[in-house]
ChimeraX commands (.cxc) that place a marker at each C-alpha (Angstrom):
marker #1 position -161.04,39.08,14.84 radius 0.5
marker #1 position -158.66,41.99,14.43 radius 0.5
marker #1 position -155.66,39.67,14.93 radius 0.5
marker #1 position -156.93,37.39,12.17 radius 0.5
marker #1 position -157.42,40.31,9.79 radius 0.5
marker #1 position -153.91,41.60,10.43 radius 0.5
marker #1 position -152.35,38.15,10.21 radius 0.5
marker #1 position -151.34,38.27,13.84 radius 0.5
marker #1 position -153.11,35.04,14.78 radius 0.5
marker #1 position -150.89,33.02,12.47 radius 0.5
marker #1 position -147.79,34.73,13.80 radius 0.5
marker #1 position -148.82,34.12,17.40 radius 0.5
marker #1 position -149.40,30.44,16.62 radius 0.5
marker #1 position -145.95,30.27,15.05 radius 0.5
marker #1 position -144.40,31.98,18.08 radius 0.5
marker #1 position -146.02,29.42,20.37 radius 0.5
marker #1 position -144.69,26.59,18.21 radius 0.5
marker #1 position -141.19,28.05,18.32 radius 0.5
marker #1 position -141.40,28.53,22.08 radius 0.5
marker #1 position -142.41,24.89,22.49 radius 0.5
marker #1 position -139.58,23.79,20.17 radius 0.5
marker #1 position -137.11,25.93,22.10 radius 0.5
marker #1 position -138.23,24.41,25.41 radius 0.5
marker #1 position -137.96,20.92,23.92 radius 0.5
marker #1 position -134.41,21.61,22.71 radius 0.5
marker #1 position -133.47,23.09,26.09 radius 0.5
marker #1 position -134.65,19.94,27.86 radius 0.5
marker #1 position -132.74,17.80,25.36 radius 0.5
marker #1 position -129.58,19.85,25.94 radius 0.5
marker #1 position -129.92,19.49,29.70 radius 0.5
marker #1 position -130.46,15.75,29.38 radius 0.5
marker #1 position -127.43,15.44,27.08 radius 0.5
marker #1 position -125.27,17.43,29.50 radius 0.5
marker #1 position -126.40,15.22,32.37 radius 0.5
marker #1 position -125.68,12.11,30.31 radius 0.5
marker #1 position -122.14,13.34,29.53 radius 0.5
marker #1 position -121.49,14.13,33.19 radius 0.5
marker #1 position -122.69,10.68,34.24 radius 0.5
marker #1 position -120.60,9.04,31.51 radius 0.5
marker #1 position -117.49,10.99,32.54 radius 0.5
marker #1 position -118.03,10.04,36.17 radius 0.5
marker #1 position -118.46,6.38,35.22 radius 0.5
marker #1 position -115.30,6.47,33.11 radius 0.5
marker #1 position -113.28,8.03,35.90 radius 0.5
marker #1 position -114.62,5.47,38.38 radius 0.5
marker #1 position -113.69,2.68,35.98 radius 0.5
marker #1 position -110.17,4.09,35.56 radius 0.5
marker #1 position -109.75,4.29,39.33 radius 0.5
marker #1 position -110.89,0.67,39.69 radius 0.5
marker #1 position -108.47,-0.44,36.96 radius 0.5
marker #1 position -105.61,1.26,38.80 radius 0.5
marker #1 position -106.61,-0.37,42.09 radius 0.5
marker #1 position -106.84,-3.78,40.42 radius 0.5
marker #1 position -103.43,-3.31,38.79 radius 0.5
marker #1 position -101.92,-2.51,42.18 radius 0.5
marker #1 position -103.63,-5.54,43.69 radius 0.5
marker #1 position -102.40,-7.81,40.88 radius 0.5
marker #1 position -98.84,-6.53,41.36 radius 0.5
marker #1 position -99.09,-7.19,45.10 radius 0.5
marker #1 position -100.40,-10.72,44.57 radius 0.5
marker #1 position -97.76,-11.50,41.94 radius 0.5
marker #1 position -95.11,-10.32,44.37 radius 0.5
marker #1 position -96.54,-12.62,47.06 radius 0.5
marker #1 position -96.55,-15.57,44.65 radius 0.5
marker #1 position -92.94,-14.90,43.69 radius 0.5
marker #1 position -91.86,-14.65,47.31 radius 0.5
marker #1 position -93.82,-17.74,48.29 radius 0.5
marker #1 position -91.77,-19.81,45.85 radius 0.5
marker #1 position -88.35,-18.41,46.73 radius 0.5
marker #1 position -86.08,-17.59,49.60 radius 0.5
marker #1 position -87.87,-14.37,50.57 radius 0.5
marker #1 position -90.43,-16.09,52.80 radius 0.5
marker #1 position -88.30,-15.65,55.91 radius 0.5
marker #1 position -88.12,-11.82,55.82 radius 0.5
marker #1 position -90.63,-9.04,55.50 radius 0.5
marker #1 position -90.77,-5.29,56.04 radius 0.5
marker #1 position -91.12,-4.12,59.62 radius 0.5
marker #1 position -93.59,-1.60,58.28 radius 0.5
marker #1 position -94.59,0.44,55.23 radius 0.5
marker #1 position -95.82,4.03,55.35 radius 0.5
marker #1 position -96.68,6.77,52.85 radius 0.5
marker #1 position -95.01,10.05,53.81 radius 0.5
marker #1 position -96.00,13.54,52.74 radius 0.5
marker #1 position -96.17,17.06,54.11 radius 0.5
marker #1 position -95.30,17.45,57.79 radius 0.5
marker #1 position -94.83,13.72,58.40 radius 0.5
marker #1 position -92.26,13.52,55.60 radius 0.5
marker #1 position -90.46,16.55,57.05 radius 0.5
marker #1 position -90.31,14.86,60.48 radius 0.5
marker #1 position -88.87,11.60,59.15 radius 0.5
marker #1 position -86.27,13.37,56.99 radius 0.5
marker #1 position -85.26,15.54,59.94 radius 0.5
marker #1 position -84.63,12.41,62.04 radius 0.5
marker #1 position -82.57,10.80,59.32 radius 0.5
marker #1 position -80.69,14.06,58.84 radius 0.5
marker #1 position -79.78,14.14,62.53 radius 0.5
marker #1 position -77.86,10.86,62.35 radius 0.5
marker #1 position -74.11,11.41,62.71 radius 0.5
marker #1 position -71.46,8.70,62.41 radius 0.5
marker #1 position -67.75,8.32,61.82 radius 0.5
marker #1 position -66.34,9.35,58.47 radius 0.5
marker #1 position -67.77,6.30,56.66 radius 0.5
marker #1 position -70.42,5.01,59.01 radius 0.5
marker #1 position -73.58,5.95,57.10 radius 0.5
marker #1 position -74.58,4.35,53.79 radius 0.5
marker #1 position -76.89,6.03,51.29 radius 0.5
marker #1 position -77.59,4.44,47.92 radius 0.5
marker #1 position -80.02,4.77,45.04 radius 0.5
marker #1 position -80.99,1.28,43.88 radius 0.5
marker #1 position -82.75,0.90,40.54 radius 0.5
marker #1 position -84.65,-2.09,39.18 radius 0.5
marker #1 position -81.64,-3.68,37.51 radius 0.5
marker #1 position -79.57,-5.00,40.41 radius 0.5
marker #1 position -78.67,-4.37,44.04 radius 0.5
marker #1 position -75.07,-3.10,44.31 radius 0.5
marker #1 position -72.67,-5.38,46.15 radius 0.5
marker #1 position -72.02,-2.72,48.80 radius 0.5
marker #1 position -75.74,-2.52,49.56 radius 0.5
marker #1 position -76.01,-6.30,49.67 radius 0.5
marker #1 position -73.18,-6.48,52.19 radius 0.5
marker #1 position -74.84,-3.81,54.37 radius 0.5
marker #1 position -78.30,-5.41,54.38 radius 0.5
marker #1 position -77.27,-9.06,54.40 radius 0.5
marker #1 position -80.26,-11.41,54.66 radius 0.5
marker #1 position -82.58,-8.44,54.12 radius 0.5
marker #1 position -81.22,-7.57,50.67 radius 0.5
marker #1 position -84.29,-9.20,49.14 radius 0.5
marker #1 position -86.40,-6.45,50.74 radius 0.5
marker #1 position -84.27,-3.78,49.08 radius 0.5
marker #1 position -84.90,-5.49,45.76 radius 0.5
marker #1 position -88.65,-5.53,46.43 radius 0.5
marker #1 position -88.69,-1.84,47.34 radius 0.5
marker #1 position -86.59,-0.71,44.35 radius 0.5
marker #1 position -86.31,1.74,42.76 radius 0.5
marker #1 position -85.52,3.30,46.12 radius 0.5
marker #1 position -83.08,5.23,48.26 radius 0.5
marker #1 position -81.66,3.03,51.01 radius 0.5
marker #1 position -80.08,4.17,54.27 radius 0.5
marker #1 position -78.19,2.11,56.82 radius 0.5
marker #1 position -75.53,2.72,59.45 radius 0.5
marker #1 position -72.62,0.52,60.42 radius 0.5
marker #1 position -74.08,-0.06,63.90 radius 0.5
marker #1 position -77.30,-1.53,62.49 radius 0.5
marker #1 position -79.50,1.08,64.18 radius 0.5
marker #1 position -80.97,2.47,60.94 radius 0.5
marker #1 position -82.19,0.25,58.12 radius 0.5
marker #1 position -84.77,1.63,55.69 radius 0.5
marker #1 position -85.67,2.42,52.10 radius 0.5
marker #1 position -87.49,5.39,50.60 radius 0.5
marker #1 position -89.18,5.42,47.20 radius 0.5
marker #1 position -88.63,9.08,46.21 radius 0.5
marker #1 position -90.88,11.16,43.95 radius 0.5
marker #1 position -87.82,12.19,41.90 radius 0.5
marker #1 position -85.36,9.35,41.31 radius 0.5
marker #1 position -81.68,10.32,41.11 radius 0.5
marker #1 position -79.19,8.29,39.08 radius 0.5
marker #1 position -77.98,5.16,40.89 radius 0.5
marker #1 position -75.15,5.80,43.37 radius 0.5
marker #1 position -73.61,4.31,46.51 radius 0.5
marker #1 position -71.95,6.50,49.16 radius 0.5
marker #1 position -70.52,5.98,52.64 radius 0.5
marker #1 position -70.30,9.20,54.65 radius 0.5
marker #1 position -70.69,10.63,58.15 radius 0.5
marker #1 position -74.43,11.12,57.56 radius 0.5
marker #1 position -77.18,10.19,55.13 radius 0.5
marker #1 position -77.20,12.01,51.78 radius 0.5
marker #1 position -80.90,12.70,51.16 radius 0.5
marker #1 position -81.34,15.77,48.98 radius 0.5
marker #1 position -84.51,17.81,49.26 radius 0.5
marker #1 position -85.02,17.97,45.47 radius 0.5
marker #1 position -85.47,14.17,45.42 radius 0.5
marker #1 position -88.14,14.10,48.11 radius 0.5
marker #1 position -89.78,17.51,48.54 radius 0.5
marker #1 position -90.92,20.37,46.28 radius 0.5
marker #1 position -88.18,23.00,46.27 radius 0.5
marker #1 position -87.58,26.25,44.39 radius 0.5
marker #1 position -89.61,27.40,41.41 radius 0.5
marker #1 position -91.10,24.87,39.00 radius 0.5
marker #1 position -94.09,24.09,36.83 radius 0.5
marker #1 position -96.41,21.19,37.60 radius 0.5
marker #1 position -98.90,19.97,34.99 radius 0.5
marker #1 position -101.66,17.38,35.08 radius 0.5
marker #1 position -102.64,15.92,31.72 radius 0.5
marker #1 position -105.53,13.59,31.02 radius 0.5
marker #1 position -107.10,12.83,27.66 radius 0.5
marker #1 position -109.82,15.37,28.47 radius 0.5
marker #1 position -108.23,17.67,31.07 radius 0.5
marker #1 position -105.26,19.98,31.54 radius 0.5
marker #1 position -104.21,21.72,34.75 radius 0.5
marker #1 position -101.05,23.72,35.36 radius 0.5
marker #1 position -99.60,25.32,38.46 radius 0.5
marker #1 position -96.58,27.54,39.01 radius 0.5
marker #1 position -95.05,26.67,42.38 radius 0.5
marker #1 position -92.52,28.02,44.83 radius 0.5
marker #1 position -91.84,24.99,46.94 radius 0.5
marker #1 position -95.22,23.81,48.23 radius 0.5
marker #1 position -96.85,27.22,47.56 radius 0.5
marker #1 position -99.05,27.59,44.48 radius 0.5
marker #1 position -98.30,30.93,42.80 radius 0.5
marker #1 position -100.81,30.80,39.95 radius 0.5
marker #1 position -102.67,28.21,37.93 radius 0.5
marker #1 position -104.76,27.59,34.83 radius 0.5
marker #1 position -106.68,24.71,33.34 radius 0.5
marker #1 position -109.30,23.57,30.89 radius 0.5
marker #1 position -111.29,20.52,29.88 radius 0.5
marker #1 position -112.08,19.21,26.41 radius 0.5
marker #1 position -115.10,17.28,25.24 radius 0.5
marker #1 position -113.97,13.82,24.19 radius 0.5
marker #1 position -116.44,11.27,22.88 radius 0.5
marker #1 position -117.16,8.32,25.14 radius 0.5
marker #1 position -116.76,4.76,23.95 radius 0.5
marker #1 position -119.90,2.92,22.84 radius 0.5
marker #1 position -120.78,-0.71,22.26 radius 0.5
marker #1 position -121.59,-0.60,18.55 radius 0.5
marker #1 position -119.42,-2.71,16.31 radius 0.5
marker #1 position -118.37,-2.62,12.67 radius 0.5
marker #1 position -117.52,0.50,10.70 radius 0.5
marker #1 position -119.41,2.82,13.04 radius 0.5
marker #1 position -117.23,1.73,15.95 radius 0.5
marker #1 position -114.03,2.29,13.94 radius 0.5
marker #1 position -115.20,5.72,12.84 radius 0.5
marker #1 position -116.19,6.59,16.40 radius 0.5
marker #1 position -112.77,5.59,17.75 radius 0.5
marker #1 position -111.00,7.55,14.99 radius 0.5
marker #1 position -112.98,10.68,15.84 radius 0.5
marker #1 position -112.26,10.20,19.54 radius 0.5
marker #1 position -108.53,9.81,18.86 radius 0.5
marker #1 position -108.61,13.02,16.80 radius 0.5
marker #1 position -110.29,14.85,19.67 radius 0.5
marker #1 position -107.65,13.60,22.11 radius 0.5
marker #1 position -104.84,14.65,19.75 radius 0.5
marker #1 position -106.33,18.15,19.46 radius 0.5
marker #1 position -106.60,18.32,23.25 radius 0.5
marker #1 position -102.96,17.27,23.70 radius 0.5
marker #1 position -101.84,19.79,21.07 radius 0.5
marker #1 position -103.49,22.53,23.13 radius 0.5
marker #1 position -101.83,21.17,26.29 radius 0.5
marker #1 position -98.43,21.39,24.60 radius 0.5
marker #1 position -99.18,24.93,23.44 radius 0.5
marker #1 position -100.03,25.97,27.02 radius 0.5
marker #1 position -96.77,24.46,28.29 radius 0.5
marker #1 position -94.79,26.18,25.54 radius 0.5
marker #1 position -96.29,29.50,26.62 radius 0.5
marker #1 position -95.25,28.86,30.23 radius 0.5
marker #1 position -91.79,27.37,29.53 radius 0.5
marker #1 position -90.66,26.86,33.17 radius 0.5
marker #1 position -87.05,26.04,34.03 radius 0.5
marker #1 position -88.21,22.82,35.72 radius 0.5
marker #1 position -91.33,20.96,34.66 radius 0.5
marker #1 position -93.14,17.99,36.16 radius 0.5
marker #1 position -95.90,16.39,34.08 radius 0.5
marker #1 position -98.19,13.80,35.63 radius 0.5
marker #1 position -101.45,12.15,34.64 radius 0.5
marker #1 position -102.74,9.30,32.52 radius 0.5
marker #1 position -100.13,6.75,31.48 radius 0.5
marker #1 position -101.58,6.62,27.95 radius 0.5
marker #1 position -100.83,10.30,27.21 radius 0.5
marker #1 position -97.59,10.94,29.10 radius 0.5
marker #1 position -95.45,9.79,26.17 radius 0.5
marker #1 position -96.21,13.09,24.43 radius 0.5
marker #1 position -94.49,15.03,27.23 radius 0.5
marker #1 position -91.44,12.98,28.25 radius 0.5
marker #1 position -88.98,14.97,26.14 radius 0.5
marker #1 position -90.09,18.37,27.46 radius 0.5
marker #1 position -90.58,17.36,31.12 radius 0.5
marker #1 position -87.85,16.81,33.71 radius 0.5
marker #1 position -90.02,14.15,35.36 radius 0.5
marker #1 position -93.19,12.34,34.31 radius 0.5
marker #1 position -95.31,10.09,36.51 radius 0.5
marker #1 position -98.65,8.34,36.44 radius 0.5
marker #1 position -101.14,9.66,38.99 radius 0.5
marker #1 position -104.83,9.02,39.51 radius 0.5
marker #1 position -106.13,12.61,39.60 radius 0.5
marker #1 position -109.82,13.26,38.91 radius 0.5
marker #1 position -112.26,16.13,39.20 radius 0.5
marker #1 position -112.12,19.62,37.70 radius 0.5
marker #1 position -108.72,21.21,36.88 radius 0.5
marker #1 position -108.27,22.81,40.33 radius 0.5
marker #1 position -109.14,19.61,42.19 radius 0.5
marker #1 position -107.04,17.47,39.86 radius 0.5
marker #1 position -104.04,19.77,40.31 radius 0.5
marker #1 position -104.25,19.71,44.11 radius 0.5
marker #1 position -104.77,15.94,44.24 radius 0.5
marker #1 position -101.97,15.16,41.78 radius 0.5
marker #1 position -99.52,17.48,43.54 radius 0.5
marker #1 position -100.21,15.79,46.88 radius 0.5
marker #1 position -99.92,12.27,45.42 radius 0.5
marker #1 position -96.75,12.98,43.46 radius 0.5
marker #1 position -94.89,14.51,46.40 radius 0.5
marker #1 position -95.45,11.44,48.56 radius 0.5
marker #1 position -92.60,9.09,49.43 radius 0.5
marker #1 position -93.05,5.45,50.38 radius 0.5
marker #1 position -91.09,4.42,53.47 radius 0.5
marker #1 position -90.06,0.80,53.93 radius 0.5
marker #1 position -88.71,-0.17,57.34 radius 0.5
marker #1 position -86.24,-3.02,56.79 radius 0.5
marker link #1:1,2 radius 0.2
marker link #1:2,3 radius 0.2
marker link #1:3,4 radius 0.2
marker link #1:4,5 radius 0.2
marker link #1:5,6 radius 0.2
marker link #1:6,7 radius 0.2
marker link #1:7,8 radius 0.2
marker link #1:8,9 radius 0.2
marker link #1:9,10 radius 0.2
marker link #1:10,11 radius 0.2
marker link #1:11,12 radius 0.2
marker link #1:12,13 radius 0.2
marker link #1:13,14 radius 0.2
marker link #1:14,15 radius 0.2
marker link #1:15,16 radius 0.2
marker link #1:16,17 radius 0.2
marker link #1:17,18 radius 0.2
marker link #1:18,19 radius 0.2
marker link #1:19,20 radius 0.2
marker link #1:20,21 radius 0.2
marker link #1:21,22 radius 0.2
marker link #1:22,23 radius 0.2
marker link #1:23,24 radius 0.2
marker link #1:24,25 radius 0.2
marker link #1:25,26 radius 0.2
marker link #1:26,27 radius 0.2
marker link #1:27,28 radius 0.2
marker link #1:28,29 radius 0.2
marker link #1:29,30 radius 0.2
marker link #1:30,31 radius 0.2
marker link #1:31,32 radius 0.2
marker link #1:32,33 radius 0.2
marker link #1:33,34 radius 0.2
marker link #1:34,35 radius 0.2
marker link #1:35,36 radius 0.2
marker link #1:36,37 radius 0.2
marker link #1:37,38 radius 0.2
marker link #1:38,39 radius 0.2
marker link #1:39,40 radius 0.2
marker link #1:40,41 radius 0.2
marker link #1:41,42 radius 0.2
marker link #1:42,43 radius 0.2
marker link #1:43,44 radius 0.2
marker link #1:44,45 radius 0.2
marker link #1:45,46 radius 0.2
marker link #1:46,47 radius 0.2
marker link #1:47,48 radius 0.2
marker link #1:48,49 radius 0.2
marker link #1:49,50 radius 0.2
marker link #1:50,51 radius 0.2
marker link #1:51,52 radius 0.2
marker link #1:52,53 radius 0.2
marker link #1:53,54 radius 0.2
marker link #1:54,55 radius 0.2
marker link #1:55,56 radius 0.2
marker link #1:56,57 radius 0.2
marker link #1:57,58 radius 0.2
marker link #1:58,59 radius 0.2
marker link #1:59,60 radius 0.2
marker link #1:60,61 radius 0.2
marker link #1:61,62 radius 0.2
marker link #1:62,63 radius 0.2
marker link #1:63,64 radius 0.2
marker link #1:64,65 radius 0.2
marker link #1:65,66 radius 0.2
marker link #1:66,67 radius 0.2
marker link #1:67,68 radius 0.2
marker link #1:68,69 radius 0.2
marker link #1:69,70 radius 0.2
marker link #1:70,71 radius 0.2
marker link #1:71,72 radius 0.2
marker link #1:72,73 radius 0.2
marker link #1:73,74 radius 0.2
marker link #1:74,75 radius 0.2
marker link #1:75,76 radius 0.2
marker link #1:76,77 radius 0.2
marker link #1:77,78 radius 0.2
marker link #1:78,79 radius 0.2
marker link #1:79,80 radius 0.2
marker link #1:80,81 radius 0.2
marker link #1:81,82 radius 0.2
marker link #1:82,83 radius 0.2
marker link #1:83,84 radius 0.2
marker link #1:84,85 radius 0.2
marker link #1:85,86 radius 0.2
marker link #1:86,87 radius 0.2
marker link #1:87,88 radius 0.2
marker link #1:88,89 radius 0.2
marker link #1:89,90 radius 0.2
marker link #1:90,91 radius 0.2
marker link #1:91,92 radius 0.2
marker link #1:92,93 radius 0.2
marker link #1:93,94 radius 0.2
marker link #1:94,95 radius 0.2
marker link #1:95,96 radius 0.2
marker link #1:96,97 radius 0.2
marker link #1:97,98 radius 0.2
marker link #1:98,99 radius 0.2
marker link #1:99,100 radius 0.2
marker link #1:100,101 radius 0.2
marker link #1:101,102 radius 0.2
marker link #1:102,103 radius 0.2
marker link #1:103,104 radius 0.2
marker link #1:104,105 radius 0.2
marker link #1:105,106 radius 0.2
marker link #1:106,107 radius 0.2
marker link #1:107,108 radius 0.2
marker link #1:108,109 radius 0.2
marker link #1:109,110 radius 0.2
marker link #1:110,111 radius 0.2
marker link #1:111,112 radius 0.2
marker link #1:112,113 radius 0.2
marker link #1:113,114 radius 0.2
marker link #1:114,115 radius 0.2
marker link #1:115,116 radius 0.2
marker link #1:116,117 radius 0.2
marker link #1:117,118 radius 0.2
marker link #1:118,119 radius 0.2
marker link #1:119,120 radius 0.2
marker link #1:120,121 radius 0.2
marker link #1:121,122 radius 0.2
marker link #1:122,123 radius 0.2
marker link #1:123,124 radius 0.2
marker link #1:124,125 radius 0.2
marker link #1:125,126 radius 0.2
marker link #1:126,127 radius 0.2
marker link #1:127,128 radius 0.2
marker link #1:128,129 radius 0.2
marker link #1:129,130 radius 0.2
marker link #1:130,131 radius 0.2
marker link #1:131,132 radius 0.2
marker link #1:132,133 radius 0.2
marker link #1:133,134 radius 0.2
marker link #1:134,135 radius 0.2
marker link #1:135,136 radius 0.2
marker link #1:136,137 radius 0.2
marker link #1:137,138 radius 0.2
marker link #1:138,139 radius 0.2
marker link #1:139,140 radius 0.2
marker link #1:140,141 radius 0.2
marker link #1:141,142 radius 0.2
marker link #1:142,143 radius 0.2
marker link #1:143,144 radius 0.2
marker link #1:144,145 radius 0.2
marker link #1:145,146 radius 0.2
marker link #1:146,147 radius 0.2
marker link #1:147,148 radius 0.2
marker link #1:148,149 radius 0.2
marker link #1:149,150 radius 0.2
marker link #1:150,151 radius 0.2
marker link #1:151,152 radius 0.2
marker link #1:152,153 radius 0.2
marker link #1:153,154 radius 0.2
marker link #1:154,155 radius 0.2
marker link #1:155,156 radius 0.2
marker link #1:156,157 radius 0.2
marker link #1:157,158 radius 0.2
marker link #1:158,159 radius 0.2
marker link #1:159,160 radius 0.2
marker link #1:160,161 radius 0.2
marker link #1:161,162 radius 0.2
marker link #1:162,163 radius 0.2
marker link #1:163,164 radius 0.2
marker link #1:164,165 radius 0.2
marker link #1:165,166 radius 0.2
marker link #1:166,167 radius 0.2
marker link #1:167,168 radius 0.2
marker link #1:168,169 radius 0.2
marker link #1:169,170 radius 0.2
marker link #1:170,171 radius 0.2
marker link #1:171,172 radius 0.2
marker link #1:172,173 radius 0.2
marker link #1:173,174 radius 0.2
marker link #1:174,175 radius 0.2
marker link #1:175,176 radius 0.2
marker link #1:176,177 radius 0.2
marker link #1:177,178 radius 0.2
marker link #1:178,179 radius 0.2
marker link #1:179,180 radius 0.2
marker link #1:180,181 radius 0.2
marker link #1:181,182 radius 0.2
marker link #1:182,183 radius 0.2
marker link #1:183,184 radius 0.2
marker link #1:184,185 radius 0.2
marker link #1:185,186 radius 0.2
marker link #1:186,187 radius 0.2
marker link #1:187,188 radius 0.2
marker link #1:188,189 radius 0.2
marker link #1:189,190 radius 0.2
marker link #1:190,191 radius 0.2
marker link #1:191,192 radius 0.2
marker link #1:192,193 radius 0.2
marker link #1:193,194 radius 0.2
marker link #1:194,195 radius 0.2
marker link #1:195,196 radius 0.2
marker link #1:196,197 radius 0.2
marker link #1:197,198 radius 0.2
marker link #1:198,199 radius 0.2
marker link #1:199,200 radius 0.2
marker link #1:200,201 radius 0.2
marker link #1:201,202 radius 0.2
marker link #1:202,203 radius 0.2
marker link #1:203,204 radius 0.2
marker link #1:204,205 radius 0.2
marker link #1:205,206 radius 0.2
marker link #1:206,207 radius 0.2
marker link #1:207,208 radius 0.2
marker link #1:208,209 radius 0.2
marker link #1:209,210 radius 0.2
marker link #1:210,211 radius 0.2
marker link #1:211,212 radius 0.2
marker link #1:212,213 radius 0.2
marker link #1:213,214 radius 0.2
marker link #1:214,215 radius 0.2
marker link #1:215,216 radius 0.2
marker link #1:216,217 radius 0.2
marker link #1:217,218 radius 0.2
marker link #1:218,219 radius 0.2
marker link #1:219,220 radius 0.2
marker link #1:220,221 radius 0.2
marker link #1:221,222 radius 0.2
marker link #1:222,223 radius 0.2
marker link #1:223,224 radius 0.2
marker link #1:224,225 radius 0.2
marker link #1:225,226 radius 0.2
marker link #1:226,227 radius 0.2
marker link #1:227,228 radius 0.2
marker link #1:228,229 radius 0.2
marker link #1:229,230 radius 0.2
marker link #1:230,231 radius 0.2
marker link #1:231,232 radius 0.2
marker link #1:232,233 radius 0.2
marker link #1:233,234 radius 0.2
marker link #1:234,235 radius 0.2
marker link #1:235,236 radius 0.2
marker link #1:236,237 radius 0.2
marker link #1:237,238 radius 0.2
marker link #1:238,239 radius 0.2
marker link #1:239,240 radius 0.2
marker link #1:240,241 radius 0.2
marker link #1:241,242 radius 0.2
marker link #1:242,243 radius 0.2
marker link #1:243,244 radius 0.2
marker link #1:244,245 radius 0.2
marker link #1:245,246 radius 0.2
marker link #1:246,247 radius 0.2
marker link #1:247,248 radius 0.2
marker link #1:248,249 radius 0.2
marker link #1:249,250 radius 0.2
marker link #1:250,251 radius 0.2
marker link #1:251,252 radius 0.2
marker link #1:252,253 radius 0.2
marker link #1:253,254 radius 0.2
marker link #1:254,255 radius 0.2
marker link #1:255,256 radius 0.2
marker link #1:256,257 radius 0.2
marker link #1:257,258 radius 0.2
marker link #1:258,259 radius 0.2
marker link #1:259,260 radius 0.2
marker link #1:260,261 radius 0.2
marker link #1:261,262 radius 0.2
marker link #1:262,263 radius 0.2
marker link #1:263,264 radius 0.2
marker link #1:264,265 radius 0.2
marker link #1:265,266 radius 0.2
marker link #1:266,267 radius 0.2
marker link #1:267,268 radius 0.2
marker link #1:268,269 radius 0.2
marker link #1:269,270 radius 0.2
marker link #1:270,271 radius 0.2
marker link #1:271,272 radius 0.2
marker link #1:272,273 radius 0.2
marker link #1:273,274 radius 0.2
marker link #1:274,275 radius 0.2
marker link #1:275,276 radius 0.2
marker link #1:276,277 radius 0.2
marker link #1:277,278 radius 0.2
marker link #1:278,279 radius 0.2
marker link #1:279,280 radius 0.2
marker link #1:280,281 radius 0.2
marker link #1:281,282 radius 0.2
marker link #1:282,283 radius 0.2
marker link #1:283,284 radius 0.2
marker link #1:284,285 radius 0.2
marker link #1:285,286 radius 0.2
marker link #1:286,287 radius 0.2
marker link #1:287,288 radius 0.2
marker link #1:288,289 radius 0.2
marker link #1:289,290 radius 0.2
marker link #1:290,291 radius 0.2
marker link #1:291,292 radius 0.2
marker link #1:292,293 radius 0.2
marker link #1:293,294 radius 0.2
marker link #1:294,295 radius 0.2
marker link #1:295,296 radius 0.2
view
């Protein structure tokens, strides 16, 4: 009775309504956040599947090409991905090879053509060098060593005979101080490194609208807004890199966004790095500094 006289009853009713509305909005926000997380996970899974399918298509196309040519008679003795301690072991073995003054061949072969010197050294197996390119090839004049390495950092093409194999650390392993950045359309991660050691890092994610199935003008407007969000995200990524300004910079990530960073980076590469910034940085660093070994 007293509450009604003082107008408190109406206020209490209004408070209850607002509390209910607040709870409703909270549940909606939680549901929306869950929906975005699920959508992001689905998108990342789809991107991973696309990458796997592209690799599979490339492999099958290579098989088709070889099945119709002269490459049917030869194949690699083995293929192995090398990183960390295993990479160190293999490079140490190659580094221990000693020959006469010009008994060890090292060459960087690009996609254009296999140098004549390399063709003479590998003979009937030259086709395998072509399949592995771009790659570093090593061979000795006694025929004991015959292999190719696809390095993380590709030097300019060269051919050199010496008393040992010329495999520089900066082509195959993280050395010295450098910056390493991962860029996706919705994520940025940066690490300052001394060799394999992470000195410090930073990262952030941006909310980017997911694609939807509606057509017509609404679809076009949606895609335009999404592109604007991605551009704003990439602008912020560039600003973070400008603030860091390392002497050497590696930028890896989605193929569709790397074009923005090719002029400022010493090396760019496509990697399939997912997760939060810390996880993406660790995964991308490990994948990038992996060399493919082809035993010929």
